[in-house]
N, CA, C and O atoms as CSV, one atom per row, in Angstrom:
chain,resi,resn,atom,element,x,y,z
A,1,MET,N,N,79.132,43.368,142.067
A,1,MET,CA,C,79.635,43.209,140.731
A,1,MET,C,C,81.048,42.637,140.845
A,1,MET,O,O,81.878,43.142,141.602
A,2,THR,N,N,81.306,41.578,140.084
A,2,THR,CA,C,82.612,40.933,140.128
A,2,THR,C,C,82.814,40.070,138.895
A,2,THR,O,O,81.857,39.637,138.254
A,3,GLU,N,N,84.061,39.832,138.580
A,3,GLU,CA,C,84.388,38.828,137.568
A,3,GLU,C,C,84.506,37.457,138.222
A,3,GLU,O,O,84.446,36.431,137.545
A,4,ASN,N,N,84.670,37.447,139.518
A,4,ASN,CA,C,84.961,36.255,140.283
A,4,ASN,C,C,83.687,35.610,140.823
A,4,ASN,O,O,83.508,35.513,142.037
A,5,LEU,N,N,82.816,35.177,139.944
A,5,LEU,CA,C,81.525,34.631,140.359
A,5,LEU,C,C,81.647,33.318,141.123
A,5,LEU,O,O,80.817,33.026,141.984
A,6,ARG,N,N,82.656,32.533,140.823
A,6,ARG,CA,C,82.732,31.206,141.450
A,6,ARG,C,C,83.026,31.281,142.943
A,6,ARG,O,O,82.726,30.334,143.670
A,7,ASP,N,N,83.604,32.379,143.418
A,7,ASP,CA,C,83.852,32.511,144.856
A,7,ASP,C,C,82.650,33.059,145.618
A,7,ASP,O,O,82.721,33.272,146.828
A,8,PHE,N,N,81.549,33.285,144.909
A,8,PHE,CA,C,80.335,33.785,145.533
A,8,PHE,C,C,79.148,32.914,145.142
A,8,PHE,O,O,78.244,33.376,144.446
A,9,PRO,N,N,79.140,31.651,145.586
A,9,PRO,CA,C,78.026,30.760,145.221
A,9,PRO,C,C,76.716,31.234,145.855
A,9,PRO,O,O,76.704,31.896,146.893
A,10,GLU,N,N,75.642,30.879,145.210
A,10,GLU,CA,C,74.307,31.265,145.683
A,10,GLU,C,C,74.107,30.882,147.148
A,10,GLU,O,O,73.517,31.643,147.915
A,11,SER,N,N,74.592,29.717,147.532
A,11,SER,CA,C,74.411,29.261,148.918
A,11,SER,C,C,75.094,30.179,149.933
A,11,SER,O,O,74.665,30.253,151.085
A,12,ALA,N,N,76.145,30.873,149.520
A,12,ALA,CA,C,76.869,31.757,150.435
A,12,ALA,C,C,76.260,33.157,150.505
A,12,ALA,O,O,76.346,33.814,151.542
A,13,VAL,N,N,75.657,33.610,149.434
A,13,VAL,CA,C,75.160,34.985,149.407
A,13,VAL,C,C,73.667,35.100,149.681
A,13,VAL,O,O,73.208,36.145,150.143
A,14,ALA,N,N,72.902,34.053,149.406
A,14,ALA,CA,C,71.449,34.098,149.577
A,14,ALA,C,C,71.010,34.480,150.992
A,14,ALA,O,O,70.076,35.268,151.134
A,15,PRO,N,N,71.646,33.955,152.044
A,15,PRO,CA,C,71.201,34.322,153.397
A,15,PRO,C,C,71.307,35.824,153.681
A,15,PRO,O,O,70.656,36.321,154.600
A,16,TYR,N,N,72.108,36.541,152.916
A,16,TYR,CA,C,72.316,37.975,153.132
A,16,TYR,C,C,71.537,38.837,152.137
A,16,TYR,O,O,71.632,40.064,152.155
A,17,GLY,N,N,70.774,38.183,151.280
A,17,GLY,CA,C,70.004,38.919,150.293
A,17,GLY,C,C,70.864,39.588,149.234
A,17,GLY,O,O,70.476,40.598,148.647
A,18,ILE,N,N,72.033,39.012,148.998
A,18,ILE,CA,C,72.969,39.569,148.025
A,18,ILE,C,C,72.788,38.877,146.687
A,18,ILE,O,O,72.638,37.657,146.619
A,19,PHE,N,N,72.804,39.660,145.635
A,19,PHE,CA,C,72.729,39.140,144.279
A,19,PHE,C,C,74.056,39.443,143.609
A,19,PHE,O,O,74.430,40.609,143.477
A,20,VAL,N,N,74.762,38.426,143.189
A,20,VAL,CA,C,76.075,38.596,142.568
A,20,VAL,C,C,75.905,38.668,141.059
A,20,VAL,O,O,75.248,37.821,140.453
A,21,LEU,N,N,76.495,39.673,140.471
A,21,LEU,CA,C,76.330,39.926,139.049
A,21,LEU,C,C,77.689,40.163,138.417
A,21,LEU,O,O,78.529,40.868,138.975
A,22,HIS,N,N,77.899,39.578,137.263
A,22,HIS,CA,C,79.134,39.798,136.517
A,22,HIS,C,C,79.181,41.255,136.085
A,22,HIS,O,O,78.145,41.853,135.793
A,23,GLN,N,N,80.378,41.827,136.043
A,23,GLN,CA,C,80.527,43.242,135.704
A,23,GLN,C,C,79.941,43.589,134.340
A,23,GLN,O,O,79.404,44.682,134.163
A,24,ASP,N,N,80.033,42.689,133.385
A,24,ASP,CA,C,79.490,42.944,132.056
A,24,ASP,C,C,77.974,43.128,132.127
A,24,ASP,O,O,77.428,44.038,131.502
A,25,HIS,N,N,77.299,42.273,132.880
A,25,HIS,CA,C,75.845,42.378,133.029
A,25,HIS,C,C,75.460,43.626,133.814
A,25,HIS,O,O,74.498,44.309,133.466
A,26,PHE,N,N,76.207,43.920,134.865
A,26,PHE,CA,C,75.932,45.116,135.665
A,26,PHE,C,C,76.014,46.373,134.802
A,26,PHE,O,O,75.123,47.221,134.842
A,27,LEU,N,N,77.084,46.485,134.025
A,27,LEU,CA,C,77.263,47.672,133.192
A,27,LEU,C,C,76.202,47.758,132.093
A,27,LEU,O,O,75.759,48.854,131.747
A,28,GLN,N,N,75.793,46.619,131.547
A,28,GLN,CA,C,74.705,46.622,130.565
A,28,GLN,C,C,73.406,47.114,131.199
A,28,GLN,O,O,72.654,47.865,130.577
A,29,ASP,N,N,73.145,46.694,132.427
A,29,ASP,CA,C,71.949,47.170,133.132
A,29,ASP,C,C,71.997,48.683,133.311
A,29,ASP,O,O,70.993,49.369,133.117
A,30,GLN,N,N,73.167,49.200,133.683
A,30,GLN,CA,C,73.308,50.640,133.865
A,30,GLN,C,C,73.067,51.381,132.547
A,30,GLN,O,O,72.439,52.439,132.524
A,31,LEU,N,N,73.571,50.816,131.464
A,31,LEU,CA,C,73.370,51.419,130.150
A,31,LEU,C,C,71.888,51.442,129.794
A,31,LEU,O,O,71.403,52.431,129.244
A,32,ASP,N,N,71.164,50.371,130.099
A,32,ASP,CA,C,69.725,50.320,129.834
A,32,ASP,C,C,68.963,51.342,130.675
A,32,ASP,O,O,68.019,51.972,130.196
A,33,LEU,N,N,69.381,51.501,131.932
A,33,LEU,CA,C,68.678,52.401,132.849
A,33,LEU,C,C,68.975,53.877,132.592
A,33,LEU,O,O,68.080,54.718,132.676
A,34,ALA,N,N,70.224,54.186,132.282
A,34,ALA,CA,C,70.636,55.595,132.150
A,34,ALA,C,C,71.736,55.732,131.102
A,34,ALA,O,O,72.891,55.981,131.450
A,35,PRO,N,N,71.394,55.573,129.828
A,35,PRO,CA,C,72.425,55.587,128.786
A,35,PRO,C,C,73.233,56.877,128.727
A,35,PRO,O,O,74.444,56.838,128.512
A,36,GLU,N,N,72.579,58.011,128.914
A,36,GLU,CA,C,73.328,59.279,128.850
A,36,GLU,C,C,74.315,59.388,130.001
A,36,GLU,O,O,75.425,59.888,129.816
A,37,ALA,N,N,73.932,58.931,131.177
A,37,ALA,CA,C,74.836,58.966,132.332
A,37,ALA,C,C,76.036,58.049,132.109
A,37,ALA,O,O,77.160,58.388,132.482
A,38,VAL,N,N,75.795,56.889,131.501
A,38,VAL,CA,C,76.897,55.959,131.219
A,38,VAL,C,C,77.859,56.576,130.214
A,38,VAL,O,O,79.074,56.546,130.411
A,39,HIS,N,N,77.314,57.135,129.140
A,39,HIS,CA,C,78.189,57.732,128.129
A,39,HIS,C,C,78.938,58.945,128.688
A,39,HIS,O,O,80.100,59.172,128.350
A,40,SER,N,N,78.279,59.707,129.530
A,40,SER,CA,C,78.938,60.835,130.184
A,40,SER,C,C,80.085,60.344,131.070
A,40,SER,O,O,81.162,60.941,131.093
A,41,SER,N,N,79.846,59.265,131.789
A,41,SER,CA,C,80.889,58.686,132.649
A,41,SER,C,C,82.068,58.184,131.830
A,41,SER,O,O,83.221,58.360,132.221
A,42,LEU,N,N,81.780,57.562,130.699
A,42,LEU,CA,C,82.866,57.081,129.839
A,42,LEU,C,C,83.684,58.248,129.304
A,42,LEU,O,O,84.912,58.180,129.270
A,43,ARG,N,N,83.012,59.319,128.885
A,43,ARG,CA,C,83.731,60.503,128.391
A,43,ARG,C,C,84.571,61.119,129.497
A,43,ARG,O,O,85.715,61.507,129.263
A,44,ARG,N,N,84.011,61.212,130.708
A,44,ARG,CA,C,84.745,61.764,131.841
A,44,ARG,C,C,85.963,60.896,132.178
A,44,ARG,O,O,87.044,61.414,132.458
A,45,GLN,N,N,85.776,59.584,132.149
A,45,GLN,CA,C,86.887,58.674,132.439
A,45,GLN,C,C,88.018,58.878,131.442
A,45,GLN,O,O,89.180,58.985,131.834
A,46,VAL,N,N,87.687,58.933,130.162
A,46,VAL,CA,C,88.702,59.096,129.120
A,46,VAL,C,C,89.408,60.443,129.255
A,46,VAL,O,O,90.608,60.539,128.999
A,47,SER,N,N,88.684,61.472,129.649
A,47,SER,CA,C,89.278,62.812,129.753
A,47,SER,C,C,90.361,62.878,130.824
A,47,SER,O,O,91.202,63.776,130.799
A,48,ARG,N,N,90.349,61.955,131.743
A,48,ARG,CA,C,91.323,61.957,132.841
A,48,ARG,C,C,92.593,61.171,132.539
A,48,ARG,O,O,93.556,61.230,133.303
A,49,TYR,N,N,92.601,60.441,131.439
A,49,TYR,CA,C,93.775,59.651,131.089
A,49,TYR,C,C,94.873,60.542,130.526
A,49,TYR,O,O,94.611,61.433,129.719
A,50,LYS,N,N,96.068,60.299,130.949
A,50,LYS,CA,C,97.228,61.000,130.390
A,50,LYS,C,C,97.767,60.253,129.174
A,50,LYS,O,O,98.376,60.848,128.285
A,51,ARG,N,N,97.536,58.957,129.149
A,51,ARG,CA,C,97.939,58.103,128.025
A,51,ARG,C,C,96.702,57.406,127.484
A,51,ARG,O,O,95.580,57.739,127.863
A,52,ALA,N,N,96.902,56.459,126.620
A,52,ALA,CA,C,95.783,55.724,126.010
A,52,ALA,C,C,94.968,55.027,127.094
A,52,ALA,O,O,95.525,54.666,128.131
A,53,PRO,N,N,93.690,54.830,126.891
A,53,PRO,CA,C,92.889,55.197,125.727
A,53,PRO,C,C,92.546,56.684,125.733
A,53,PRO,O,O,92.308,57.269,126.789
A,54,ARG,N,N,92.522,57.280,124.561
A,54,ARG,CA,C,92.297,58.718,124.414
A,54,ARG,C,C,90.880,59.079,123.994
A,54,ARG,O,O,90.507,60.251,124.034
A,55,SER,N,N,90.090,58.098,123.593
A,55,SER,CA,C,88.712,58.366,123.177
A,55,SER,C,C,87.798,57.294,123.762
A,55,SER,O,O,88.257,56.247,124.218
A,56,VAL,N,N,86.504,57.573,123.739
A,56,VAL,CA,C,85.536,56.583,124.217
A,56,VAL,C,C,85.625,55.327,123.363
A,56,VAL,O,O,85.525,54.213,123.877
A,57,ALA,N,N,85.812,55.506,122.061
A,57,ALA,CA,C,85.944,54.338,121.174
A,57,ALA,C,C,87.141,53.487,121.586
A,57,ALA,O,O,87.061,52.258,121.596
A,58,ASP,N,N,88.251,54.141,121.926
A,58,ASP,CA,C,89.436,53.404,122.381
A,58,ASP,C,C,89.151,52.676,123.696
A,58,ASP,O,O,89.568,51.533,123.883
A,59,LEU,N,N,88.443,53.343,124.598
A,59,LEU,CA,C,88.101,52.714,125.878
A,59,LEU,C,C,87.195,51.509,125.660
A,59,LEU,O,O,87.374,50.472,126.300
A,60,LEU,N,N,86.224,51.639,124.760
A,60,LEU,CA,C,85.335,50.517,124.469
A,60,LEU,C,C,86.092,49.372,123.820
A,60,LEU,O,O,85.778,48.206,124.060
A,61,ASP,N,N,87.091,49.692,122.996
A,61,ASP,CA,C,87.941,48.634,122.437
A,61,ASP,C,C,88.649,47.882,123.556
A,61,ASP,O,O,88.730,46.654,123.535
A,62,LEU,N,N,89.157,48.623,124.526
A,62,LEU,CA,C,89.851,48.009,125.658
A,62,LEU,C,C,88.887,47.175,126.502
A,62,LEU,O,O,89.194,46.033,126.843
A,63,LEU,N,N,87.732,47.734,126.838
A,63,LEU,CA,C,86.749,47.002,127.635
A,63,LEU,C,C,86.193,45.796,126.892
A,63,LEU,O,O,85.842,44.786,127.502
A,64,GLY,N,N,86.115,45.911,125.575
A,64,GLY,CA,C,85.584,44.827,124.755
A,64,GLY,C,C,86.574,43.705,124.529
A,64,GLY,O,O,86.222,42.656,123.988
A,65,ASN,N,N,87.807,43.922,124.941
A,65,ASN,CA,C,88.832,42.888,124.848
A,65,ASN,C,C,88.450,41.754,125.789
A,65,ASN,O,O,88.045,42.003,126.924
A,66,GLU,N,N,88.572,40.531,125.337
A,66,GLU,CA,C,88.196,39.355,126.154
A,66,GLU,C,C,88.820,39.383,127.548
A,66,GLU,O,O,88.201,38.915,128.504
A,67,GLY,N,N,90.009,39.912,127.681
A,67,GLY,CA,C,90.685,39.937,128.971
A,67,GLY,C,C,90.034,40.857,129.989
A,67,GLY,O,O,90.243,40.695,131.191
A,68,HIS,N,N,89.250,41.819,129.526
A,68,HIS,CA,C,88.611,42.760,130.437
A,68,HIS,C,C,87.186,42.362,130.797
A,68,HIS,O,O,86.608,42.920,131.730
A,69,GLY,N,N,86.623,41.426,130.087
A,69,GLY,CA,C,85.346,40.841,130.481
A,69,GLY,C,C,84.100,41.670,130.271
A,69,GLY,O,O,83.054,41.343,130.830
A,70,CYS,N,N,84.171,42.727,129.490
A,70,CYS,CA,C,82.982,43.558,129.261
A,70,CYS,C,C,82.641,43.635,127.777
A,70,CYS,O,O,82.279,44.690,127.257
A,71,VAL,N,N,82.764,42.508,127.120
A,71,VAL,CA,C,82.554,42.427,125.671
A,71,VAL,C,C,81.147,42.885,125.289
A,71,VAL,O,O,80.987,43.683,124.365
A,72,ASN,N,N,80.142,42.393,125.982
A,72,ASN,CA,C,78.754,42.736,125.650
A,72,ASN,C,C,78.435,44.189,125.972
A,72,ASN,O,O,77.702,44.844,125.230
A,73,PHE,N,N,78.977,44.697,127.071
A,73,PHE,CA,C,78.770,46.103,127.423
A,73,PHE,C,C,79.369,47.010,126.358
A,73,PHE,O,O,78.725,47.964,125.921
A,74,ALA,N,N,80.585,46.723,125.940
A,74,ALA,CA,C,81.238,47.543,124.915
A,74,ALA,C,C,80.428,47.532,123.626
A,74,ALA,O,O,80.243,48.574,122.997
A,75,ALA,N,N,79.948,46.359,123.232
A,75,ALA,CA,C,79.142,46.261,122.016
A,75,ALA,C,C,77.829,47.022,122.167
A,75,ALA,O,O,77.397,47.693,121.230
A,76,ALA,N,N,77.193,46.929,123.325
A,76,ALA,CA,C,75.931,47.634,123.559
A,76,ALA,C,C,76.137,49.145,123.538
A,76,ALA,O,O,75.291,49.881,123.029
A,77,CYS,N,N,77.251,49.607,124.085
A,77,CYS,CA,C,77.554,51.042,124.052
A,77,CYS,C,C,77.721,51.519,122.619
A,77,CYS,O,O,77.210,52.573,122.240
A,78,ARG,N,N,78.428,50.745,121.838
A,78,ARG,CA,C,78.613,51.114,120.427
A,78,ARG,C,C,77.274,51.140,119.698
A,78,ARG,O,O,76.995,52.064,118.935
A,79,ASP,N,N,76.445,50.120,119.935
A,79,ASP,CA,C,75.125,50.066,119.293
A,79,ASP,C,C,74.276,51.263,119.690
A,79,ASP,O,O,73.632,51.884,118.844
A,80,HIS,N,N,74.277,51.584,120.970
A,80,HIS,CA,C,73.489,52.715,121.449
A,80,HIS,C,C,73.997,54.011,120.820
A,80,HIS,O,O,73.206,54.835,120.359
A,81,HIS,N,N,75.289,54.184,120.803
A,81,HIS,CA,C,75.885,55.386,120.217
A,81,HIS,C,C,75.520,55.492,118.738
A,81,HIS,O,O,75.159,56.570,118.265
A,82,ASP,N,N,75.612,54.378,118.005
A,82,ASP,CA,C,75.289,54.380,116.585
A,82,ASP,C,C,73.809,54.732,116.355
A,82,ASP,O,O,73.487,55.475,115.428
A,83,ARG,N,N,72.918,54.202,117.193
A,83,ARG,CA,C,71.492,54.504,117.058
A,83,ARG,C,C,71.224,55.987,117.299
A,83,ARG,O,O,70.421,56.602,116.597
A,84,GLU,N,N,71.899,56.555,118.293
A,84,GLU,CA,C,71.706,57.966,118.609
A,84,GLU,C,C,72.170,58.864,117.476
A,84,GLU,O,O,71.545,59.888,117.201
A,85,TRP,N,N,73.265,58.489,116.813
A,85,TRP,CA,C,73.777,59.307,115.711
A,85,TRP,C,C,72.852,59.254,114.508
A,85,TRP,O,O,72.822,60.195,113.715
A,86,ARG,N,N,72.096,58.171,114.356
A,86,ARG,CA,C,71.194,58.036,113.205
A,86,ARG,C,C,69.912,58.833,113.371
A,86,ARG,O,O,69.191,59.032,112.394
A,87,ARG,N,N,69.606,59.294,114.571
A,87,ARG,CA,C,68.348,60.039,114.819
A,87,ARG,C,C,68.396,61.411,114.223
A,87,ARG,O,O,67.432,62.168,114.335
């Protein structure tokens, strides 16, 4: 998992059986596979902060910022959370 995909071209990683994935896609896959574990991890991460972000929503705002590169993951987490609350 990396943001730096251009330094890992297919020709360099294929001989080793490595699949390079952007962090946003990796985290979305984890959310699809184990949503409760992902949300638990986000809550645990936030609980350890002494300063901002202080909530999962704040953390998702930060991750969803273009500079952090996890825009789709943050949106998917929000969507999943919203669906769970509607049940």
